Residue frames as qw, qx, qy, qz and C-alpha x, y, z in Angstrom:
[[0.428, -0.026, -0.755, -0.497, -7.58, 19.51, 10.63],
 [0.664, -0.316, 0.186, -0.652, -10.60, 17.94, 12.23],
 [0.970, -0.082, 0.145, -0.180, -9.87, 14.36, 11.48],
 [0.856, 0.423, -0.164, 0.247, -6.61, 13.82, 9.62],
 [0.613, -0.672, 0.227, 0.348, -3.11, 13.56, 11.42],
 [0.396, 0.870, -0.279, -0.084, -0.63, 15.33, 9.05],
 [0.177, -0.642, 0.746, -0.017, 2.34, 13.54, 10.55],
 [0.701, 0.009, 0.702, -0.126, 0.66, 10.21, 10.02],
 [0.702, 0.684, 0.167, -0.110, -0.14, 11.00, 6.39],
 [0.237, 0.825, -0.511, -0.045, 3.46, 12.13, 5.77],
 [0.475, -0.430, 0.763, -0.090, 4.69, 8.91, 7.39],
 [0.639, 0.151, 0.753, -0.042, 2.58, 6.61, 5.27],
 [0.629, 0.717, 0.301, -0.003, 2.52, 8.46, 2.06],
 [0.104, -0.825, 0.398, 0.388, 5.99, 9.92, 1.80],
 [0.358, -0.217, 0.791, 0.446, 7.71, 8.99, -1.46],
 [0.401, 0.603, 0.683, 0.093, 4.44, 9.39, -3.51],
 [0.283, 0.257, 0.268, 0.884, 4.09, 12.08, -6.01],
 [0.213, -0.787, -0.560, -0.146, 1.18, 13.50, -4.15],
 [0.024, 0.508, -0.237, 0.828, 1.19, 17.05, -2.67],
 [0.361, -0.253, -0.838, 0.323, 0.57, 15.87, 0.91],
 [0.056, 0.239, 0.349, -0.904, -0.74, 19.25, 2.30],
 [0.463, 0.079, -0.324, -0.821, -3.29, 19.39, -0.48],
 [0.528, -0.110, -0.827, -0.158, -4.27, 15.71, 0.15],
 [0.189, -0.159, -0.735, 0.631, -4.64, 16.45, 3.75],
 [0.300, 0.229, 0.176, -0.909, -7.14, 19.23, 3.19],
 [0.565, 0.052, -0.518, -0.640, -9.14, 17.27, 0.55],
 [0.486, -0.096, -0.864, 0.095, -9.19, 14.11, 2.67],
 [0.102, -0.199, -0.626, 0.747, -10.29, 16.00, 5.81],
 [0.401, 0.170, -0.075, -0.897, -13.06, 17.86, 3.90],
 [0.523, 0.009, -0.761, -0.384, -14.26, 14.49, 2.53],
 [0.360, -0.213, -0.853, 0.313, -14.56, 13.14, 6.03],
 [0.144, 0.186, 0.364, -0.901, -16.43, 16.18, 7.29],
 [0.558, 0.106, -0.358, -0.741, -18.96, 15.58, 4.49],
 [0.522, -0.067, -0.848, -0.069, -19.20, 11.87, 5.45],
 [0.128, -0.164, -0.720, 0.662, -19.64, 12.71, 9.11],
 [0.426, 0.099, 0.072, -0.896, -22.82, 14.78, 8.20],
 [0.674, 0.065, -0.521, -0.520, -24.29, 11.58, 6.57],
 [0.851, -0.187, -0.484, -0.079, -23.59, 8.86, 8.96],
 [0.458, -0.822, 0.269, -0.205, -21.24, 10.09, 11.80],
 [0.972, 0.052, -0.125, 0.191, -18.73, 7.47, 11.09],
 [0.447, 0.556, -0.330, 0.619, -15.68, 9.76, 11.33],
 [0.345, -0.630, 0.338, -0.608, -16.71, 10.84, 14.84],
 [0.941, -0.272, 0.061, -0.190, -17.26, 7.33, 15.90],
 [0.859, 0.254, -0.230, 0.379, -13.86, 6.33, 14.66],
 [0.159, 0.644, -0.378, 0.646, -12.25, 9.15, 16.56],
 [0.654, -0.522, 0.276, -0.474, -14.01, 8.15, 19.83],
 [0.998, -0.054, -0.033, 0.018, -12.89, 4.51, 19.21],
 [0.618, 0.462, -0.343, 0.536, -9.25, 5.56, 18.60],
 [0.183, -0.642, 0.368, -0.647, -9.30, 7.63, 21.98],
 [0.839, -0.383, 0.160, -0.351, -10.63, 4.54, 23.64],
 [0.556, -0.455, 0.680, 0.149, -7.64, 2.58, 22.67],
 [0.467, 0.483, -0.536, -0.512, -8.40, 1.55, 19.04],
 [0.704, 0.140, -0.669, -0.192, -7.90, -1.99, 18.04],
 [0.247, 0.120, -0.837, 0.473, -7.06, -2.94, 21.75],
 [0.369, 0.047, 0.448, -0.813, -10.49, -1.73, 22.73],
 [0.592, 0.349, 0.702, -0.185, -12.38, -4.06, 20.25],
 [0.467, 0.377, 0.607, 0.521, -13.51, -3.95, 16.74],
 [0.082, -0.200, 0.061, 0.974, -13.76, -0.54, 15.08],
 [0.479, 0.548, 0.417, -0.545, -16.88, 1.15, 13.81],
 [0.244, 0.000, 0.744, 0.623, -18.09, 0.45, 10.41],
 [0.464, 0.182, -0.135, -0.857, -20.71, 1.43, 7.96],
 [0.595, 0.074, 0.767, -0.229, -23.40, -1.44, 8.01],
 [0.703, 0.613, 0.086, -0.351, -24.31, -0.83, 4.36],
 [0.862, 0.443, -0.027, 0.244, -20.85, -1.61, 3.11],
 [0.675, -0.250, 0.016, 0.694, -17.09, -0.69, 3.23],
 [0.094, 0.979, 0.037, -0.176, -16.39, 3.02, 3.12],
 [0.716, 0.117, 0.238, 0.646, -13.66, 3.92, 0.57],
 [0.110, 0.941, 0.042, -0.317, -12.43, 7.39, 0.20],
 [0.764, 0.292, 0.346, 0.460, -10.65, 7.59, -3.08],
 [0.078, -0.866, 0.108, 0.481, -8.29, 10.45, -3.54],
 [0.770, 0.453, 0.317, 0.319, -7.43, 10.90, -7.23],
 [0.314, -0.582, 0.241, 0.710, -4.48, 12.77, -8.48],
 [0.605, 0.712, 0.347, 0.085, -5.03, 14.70, -11.69],
 [0.418, -0.441, 0.244, 0.756, -2.38, 16.58, -13.87],
 [0.434, 0.807, 0.243, -0.319, -3.32, 19.24, -16.35],
 [0.754, 0.558, 0.067, 0.342, -1.54, 20.13, -19.63],
 [0.082, 0.873, -0.334, 0.346, 0.63, 22.57, -17.70],
 [0.592, 0.158, -0.688, 0.388, 1.80, 19.82, -15.35],
 [0.274, -0.380, 0.396, -0.790, -0.09, 21.22, -12.34],
 [0.240, -0.172, -0.947, 0.129, -1.43, 18.65, -9.93],
 [0.497, -0.272, 0.037, -0.823, -4.98, 18.65, -8.61],
 [0.126, -0.047, -0.966, 0.220, -6.90, 16.31, -6.29],
 [0.606, -0.237, -0.039, -0.759, -10.51, 15.27, -5.50],
 [0.184, -0.098, 0.904, -0.374, -12.09, 12.90, -3.22],
 [0.654, -0.122, -0.386, -0.639, -14.98, 10.58, -3.82],
 [0.379, -0.224, 0.766, -0.469, -16.53, 8.65, -0.84],
 [0.616, 0.061, -0.646, -0.447, -17.81, 5.29, -1.96],
 [0.641, -0.234, 0.566, -0.463, -19.77, 2.62, -0.04],
 [0.425, 0.290, -0.802, -0.303, -18.86, -0.79, -1.44],
 [0.764, -0.242, 0.358, -0.479, -21.45, -3.43, -0.34],
 [0.958, 0.229, -0.168, -0.043, -19.60, -6.17, -2.30],
 [0.212, 0.688, -0.599, 0.349, -16.39, -5.68, -0.38],
 [0.786, -0.240, -0.554, 0.132, -15.29, -8.65, 1.90],
 [0.402, -0.049, -0.439, 0.802, -13.28, -6.21, 4.08],
 [0.209, -0.792, -0.564, -0.105, -15.18, -3.88, 6.30],
 [0.436, -0.591, -0.132, 0.666, -12.69, -1.40, 7.74],
 [0.256, 0.946, 0.090, -0.178, -12.76, 2.02, 6.24],
 [0.721, -0.048, 0.310, 0.618, -9.83, 2.52, 3.70],
 [0.190, 0.854, -0.088, -0.476, -8.34, 5.43, 1.86],
 [0.782, 0.287, 0.348, 0.430, -7.19, 4.89, -1.79],
 [0.093, -0.749, 0.276, 0.595, -4.52, 7.13, -3.29],
 [0.763, 0.439, 0.458, 0.126, -5.16, 6.70, -7.12],
 [0.123, -0.670, 0.423, 0.597, -2.53, 7.62, -9.63],
 [0.840, 0.515, 0.171, 0.023, -1.64, 6.93, -13.32],
 [0.575, -0.370, 0.417, 0.599, 1.84, 6.36, -14.61],
 [0.389, 0.804, -0.095, -0.439, 2.33, 8.80, -17.44],
 [0.034, -0.563, 0.774, 0.289, 5.43, 6.85, -18.59],
 [0.099, -0.023, 0.988, 0.117, 3.87, 3.31, -18.72],
 [0.500, -0.101, -0.302, -0.805, 0.15, 4.43, -18.98],
 [0.521, -0.248, -0.817, -0.002, -0.99, 2.13, -16.28],
 [0.471, -0.733, -0.098, -0.481, -3.03, 2.75, -13.17],
 [0.429, 0.155, -0.690, 0.563, -1.41, 2.68, -9.68],
 [0.520, -0.673, -0.212, -0.481, -3.09, 2.70, -6.32],
 [0.271, 0.234, -0.729, 0.583, -2.07, 2.88, -2.74],
 [0.614, -0.553, -0.432, -0.361, -4.40, 1.75, 0.04],
 [0.210, 0.200, -0.633, 0.718, -4.10, 2.83, 3.70],
 [0.305, -0.536, -0.770, 0.162, -6.38, 1.99, 6.56],
 [0.072, -0.778, -0.159, -0.603, -8.35, 5.21, 7.31],
 [0.682, -0.712, -0.167, 0.022, -7.89, 4.77, 11.04],
 [0.758, -0.123, 0.000, 0.640, -4.10, 4.97, 10.65],
 [0.310, 0.379, 0.137, 0.861, -4.41, 8.51, 9.24],
 [0.335, -0.793, -0.345, -0.374, -6.80, 9.87, 11.84],
 [0.066, -0.665, 0.391, -0.633, -5.98, 12.00, 14.93],
 [0.715, -0.507, 0.272, -0.398, -5.38, 10.34, 18.34],
 [0.976, 0.073, -0.160, 0.125, -3.17, 7.44, 17.36],
 [0.658, -0.629, 0.186, 0.370, 0.18, 7.04, 18.87],
 [0.243, 0.801, -0.400, -0.374, 3.03, 8.56, 16.74],
 [0.958, 0.284, 0.019, -0.024, 4.30, 6.28, 14.00],
 [0.327, 0.752, -0.533, 0.208, 7.99, 7.30, 14.12],
 [0.136, -0.525, 0.801, -0.253, 10.06, 4.48, 15.23],
 [0.715, 0.062, 0.591, -0.368, 7.45, 1.86, 14.62],
 [0.207, -0.147, 0.844, 0.472, 7.07, -0.71, 11.94],
 [0.605, 0.368, -0.016, -0.706, 4.77, -0.96, 8.96],
 [0.531, 0.069, 0.835, 0.128, 3.54, -4.18, 7.25],
 [0.422, 0.565, -0.154, -0.693, 2.89, -3.68, 3.58],
 [0.677, 0.140, 0.687, 0.221, 2.09, -5.77, 0.39],
 [0.203, 0.511, -0.404, -0.731, 2.81, -4.96, -3.27],
 [0.703, 0.336, 0.626, -0.025, 0.62, -6.53, -6.07],
 [0.045, 0.423, -0.523, -0.738, 1.92, -6.38, -9.60],
 [0.702, 0.439, 0.468, -0.310, -1.02, -6.95, -12.01],
 [0.261, -0.246, 0.727, 0.586, -0.05, -8.39, -15.33],
 [0.461, 0.270, -0.289, -0.794, -1.90, -8.43, -18.66],
 [0.416, 0.016, -0.877, -0.242, -2.52, -12.13, -18.63],
 [0.629, -0.522, -0.270, -0.508, -4.57, -11.76, -15.53],
 [0.755, -0.160, -0.487, 0.408, -2.04, -12.81, -13.00],
 [0.219, -0.900, 0.157, -0.343, -1.26, -10.84, -9.71],
 [0.685, 0.204, -0.490, 0.498, 2.16, -11.16, -8.26],
 [0.553, -0.791, -0.134, -0.224, 2.35, -10.54, -4.51],
 [0.582, 0.247, -0.482, 0.607, 5.15, -9.51, -2.31],
 [0.547, -0.791, -0.262, -0.080, 5.02, -8.79, 1.58],
 [0.551, 0.288, -0.345, 0.704, 7.52, -6.79, 3.56],
 [0.412, -0.851, -0.269, 0.185, 8.00, -4.71, 6.73],
 [0.487, 0.392, -0.125, 0.770, 10.01, -1.58, 7.21],
 [0.374, -0.623, -0.416, 0.547, 10.70, 0.97, 9.89],
 [0.106, -0.259, 0.180, 0.943, 11.15, 3.66, 7.27],
 [0.550, 0.417, 0.048, -0.722, 8.41, 4.95, 4.76],
 [0.722, 0.140, 0.673, 0.071, 7.21, 1.81, 3.03],
 [0.641, 0.745, 0.183, -0.023, 6.77, 3.59, -0.35],
 [0.008, -0.838, 0.528, 0.140, 10.50, 4.68, -0.03],
 [0.555, -0.208, 0.801, 0.083, 11.34, 0.83, 0.06],
 [0.707, 0.485, 0.515, -0.004, 9.22, 0.33, -3.02],
 [0.324, 0.919, -0.175, -0.144, 11.06, 3.00, -4.81],
 [0.315, -0.609, 0.720, 0.105, 14.20, 1.13, -3.98],
 [0.660, 0.088, 0.740, 0.098, 12.86, -2.07, -5.44],
 [0.612, 0.742, 0.260, -0.086, 11.88, -0.19, -8.60],
 [0.130, 0.863, -0.469, -0.139, 15.29, 1.44, -9.03],
 [0.451, -0.361, 0.808, 0.114, 16.89, -2.10, -8.55],
 [0.711, 0.402, 0.576, 0.020, 14.54, -3.54, -11.14],
 [0.588, 0.792, 0.163, 0.019, 15.16, -0.95, -13.83],
 [0.218, 0.905, -0.357, 0.083, 18.68, 0.28, -13.34],
 [0.272, -0.635, 0.712, -0.122, 20.57, -2.30, -11.22],
 [0.728, 0.141, -0.611, -0.278, 19.25, -5.64, -12.58],
 [0.421, -0.445, 0.647, -0.454, 18.77, -6.99, -9.09],
 [0.309, 0.081, -0.939, -0.126, 18.73, -10.70, -8.69],
 [0.300, 0.185, 0.680, -0.643, 15.66, -10.44, -6.22],
 [0.205, 0.407, 0.877, 0.154, 12.46, -12.01, -7.53],
 [0.117, 0.820, 0.433, -0.356, 10.40, -8.91, -6.97],
 [0.025, 0.739, -0.275, -0.615, 12.73, -6.67, -8.94],
 [0.188, -0.109, 0.842, 0.495, 13.21, -9.29, -11.65],
 [0.213, 0.555, 0.796, 0.112, 9.47, -9.68, -12.32],
 [0.088, 0.865, 0.217, -0.444, 8.86, -5.92, -12.04],
 [0.098, -0.543, 0.520, 0.653, 11.65, -5.36, -14.64],
 [0.199, 0.108, 0.878, 0.421, 10.27, -8.00, -16.89],
 [0.206, 0.734, 0.643, -0.069, 6.64, -6.63, -16.80],
 [0.015, 0.833, 0.020, -0.553, 7.91, -3.09, -17.27],
 [0.172, -0.396, 0.650, 0.625, 10.14, -3.90, -20.13],
 [0.224, 0.313, 0.867, 0.318, 7.32, -5.78, -21.92],
 [0.101, 0.844, 0.437, -0.294, 4.91, -2.84, -21.29],
 [0.082, -0.733, 0.234, 0.633, 7.48, -0.44, -22.73],
 [0.212, -0.103, 0.796, 0.557, 7.94, -2.54, -25.78],
 [0.209, 0.631, 0.741, 0.097, 4.11, -2.60, -26.35],
 [0.042, 0.875, 0.231, -0.424, 3.98, 1.16, -26.03],
 [0.125, -0.588, 0.521, 0.606, 6.83, 1.51, -28.53],
 [0.765, 0.436, -0.125, -0.458, 4.85, -0.65, -31.06],
 [0.230, 0.449, -0.858, -0.093, 7.25, -3.64, -30.83],
 [0.844, -0.126, -0.426, -0.300, 5.93, -7.17, -30.91],
 [0.043, 0.371, -0.815, 0.442, 6.39, -8.87, -27.49],
 [0.652, -0.233, -0.633, -0.345, 4.65, -11.89, -26.44],
 [0.318, -0.047, -0.719, 0.616, 5.48, -11.50, -22.71],
 [0.247, -0.777, -0.578, -0.026, 2.86, -10.54, -20.22],
 [0.251, 0.502, -0.059, 0.825, 2.96, -6.78, -19.55],
 [0.113, -0.250, -0.585, 0.763, 2.51, -4.60, -16.44],
 [0.121, -0.596, -0.596, -0.524, -1.14, -3.60, -16.26],
 [0.357, -0.780, -0.079, -0.508, -1.18, -1.99, -12.86],
 [0.425, 0.148, -0.650, 0.612, 0.31, -1.78, -9.34],
 [0.564, -0.691, -0.181, -0.413, -1.61, -1.83, -6.01],
 [0.396, 0.190, -0.666, 0.603, 0.22, -1.33, -2.84],
 [0.583, -0.645, -0.325, -0.371, -1.55, -1.74, 0.53],
 [0.000, -0.435, 0.677, -0.594, -0.48, -0.93, 4.10],
 [0.670, -0.297, -0.648, -0.207, -1.77, -3.85, 6.06],
 [0.642, -0.628, -0.364, 0.244, -0.47, -2.83, 9.61],
 [0.158, 0.755, -0.169, 0.613, 0.94, 0.39, 11.21],
 [0.364, -0.696, 0.344, -0.514, 2.46, 1.36, 14.59],
 [0.965, -0.141, -0.219, -0.018, 3.83, -2.26, 15.12],
 [0.498, -0.711, 0.490, 0.082, 6.75, -3.35, 17.37],
 [0.233, 0.541, -0.762, -0.268, 9.56, -5.15, 15.66],
 [0.233, -0.100, 0.957, -0.138, 8.36, -8.37, 17.24],
 [0.533, 0.477, 0.534, -0.450, 4.80, -7.92, 16.12],
 [0.486, 0.695, -0.275, -0.452, 5.85, -6.90, 12.66],
 [0.064, 0.390, -0.908, -0.137, 8.20, -10.03, 12.33],
 [0.380, 0.128, 0.874, -0.274, 5.36, -12.29, 13.38],
 [0.562, 0.598, 0.331, -0.466, 2.93, -10.84, 11.00],
 [0.359, 0.677, -0.513, -0.388, 5.31, -10.81, 8.11],
 [0.187, -0.213, 0.959, 0.005, 6.11, -14.47, 8.77],
 [0.467, 0.335, 0.746, -0.335, 2.45, -15.41, 8.68],
 [0.511, 0.722, 0.072, -0.461, 1.49, -13.39, 5.48],
 [0.177, 0.616, -0.697, -0.322, 4.54, -14.53, 3.56],
 [0.185, -0.096, 0.978, 0.000, 3.90, -18.20, 4.28],
 [0.452, 0.444, 0.672, -0.383, 0.20, -17.83, 3.55],
 [0.495, 0.803, 0.216, -0.254, 0.27, -15.79, 0.39],
 [0.407, 0.890, -0.179, -0.103, 3.70, -14.98, -1.12],
 [0.521, -0.509, 0.650, 0.215, 6.53, -17.49, -0.52],
 [0.491, 0.526, -0.483, -0.499, 7.69, -18.29, -4.05],
 [0.071, 0.232, -0.970, -0.034, 8.46, -21.94, -3.12],
 [0.223, 0.286, 0.862, -0.355, 4.78, -22.37, -2.08],
 [0.391, 0.723, 0.400, -0.404, 2.71, -19.95, -4.22],
 [0.660, 0.388, 0.431, 0.478, 3.02, -19.65, -8.08],
 [0.226, 0.795, 0.173, 0.536, 2.62, -15.93, -7.96],
 [0.555, -0.801, -0.054, 0.221, 4.58, -15.19, -4.71],
 [0.495, 0.755, -0.195, 0.383, 7.52, -12.92, -5.03],
 [0.486, -0.754, 0.407, -0.173, 9.09, -13.41, -1.54],
 [0.578, 0.442, -0.684, 0.049, 12.40, -15.62, -2.07],
 [0.344, 0.099, -0.814, 0.458, 12.71, -16.51, 1.58],
 [0.346, -0.610, -0.711, 0.051, 10.35, -16.81, 4.51],
 [0.067, -0.769, 0.008, -0.636, 9.29, -13.66, 6.34],
 [0.601, -0.737, 0.107, -0.290, 9.94, -12.58, 9.88],
 [0.438, -0.657, 0.611, -0.051, 12.22, -14.58, 12.21],
 [0.895, 0.118, 0.419, 0.090, 11.94, -17.59, 9.95],
 [0.617, 0.757, -0.028, 0.215, 13.53, -15.56, 7.14],
 [0.193, -0.856, 0.447, -0.171, 16.30, -14.38, 9.72],
 [0.776, -0.287, 0.560, -0.042, 17.00, -17.99, 10.47],
 [0.845, 0.457, 0.233, 0.153, 17.07, -18.92, 6.81],
 [0.334, 0.889, -0.245, 0.195, 19.67, -16.15, 6.06],
 [0.344, -0.725, 0.577, -0.152, 21.91, -17.10, 9.01],
 [0.875, -0.050, 0.480, 0.047, 21.80, -20.80, 7.88],
 [0.719, 0.670, 0.070, 0.168, 22.78, -19.79, 4.45],
 [0.088, 0.895, -0.384, 0.206, 25.68, -17.67, 5.73],
 [0.637, -0.487, 0.594, -0.068, 27.05, -20.54, 7.86],
 [0.889, 0.232, 0.384, 0.097, 27.06, -22.85, 4.89],
 [0.548, 0.798, -0.138, 0.212, 29.18, -20.43, 2.95]]
């Protein structure tokens, strides 16, 4: 590949239903085409080689945020296909280029999207194995609310979300994220079955990778900030984190265990 690091793609997209070797080729081809237009991929490679974030702000497209949207399609025979669309969004608040992995749940008939920073998938970065990833899950409901959960993991972050989903559907977990996901899924299933259900239904899921290649200390600090700012249930009406993030969460758990 000219631009895409297959190992990084595997680390950050494992657990998805995507055929990753096909995605790697489609994404690399899209970046080759983009480079002929504005040279941004080559400038990003040079920035990564110079140290990436440590060297200063990364290159951007001045007209707007570059989004490479990889969409999964499934034909009548169940065969998967992929196509890429390169978008320039001048109404985006964020400027760093990003890759969207767009899917559609055939069971619930709702859209699903995974967002990964483009820089994290490109050649030249340090290996991700052994490092931490900061992620956020957003559950979109039919009443317009968006429920948010932040977390960190040393494993594939999507594997962690699959565990949350299994806990919601089969294990009746007491965790707030699992309970809310189970409630939204159950209401959506009732709607698809034609049963009257006045509860809000699941309308979509967006998962975003916020930080990659992080040390444990950096990941804990970032999680603590983001949970406190956006998703601590005791502070935010749509927050799904039951306890503080990072070291504050570890202290909270230790205090709870001592009280027991």
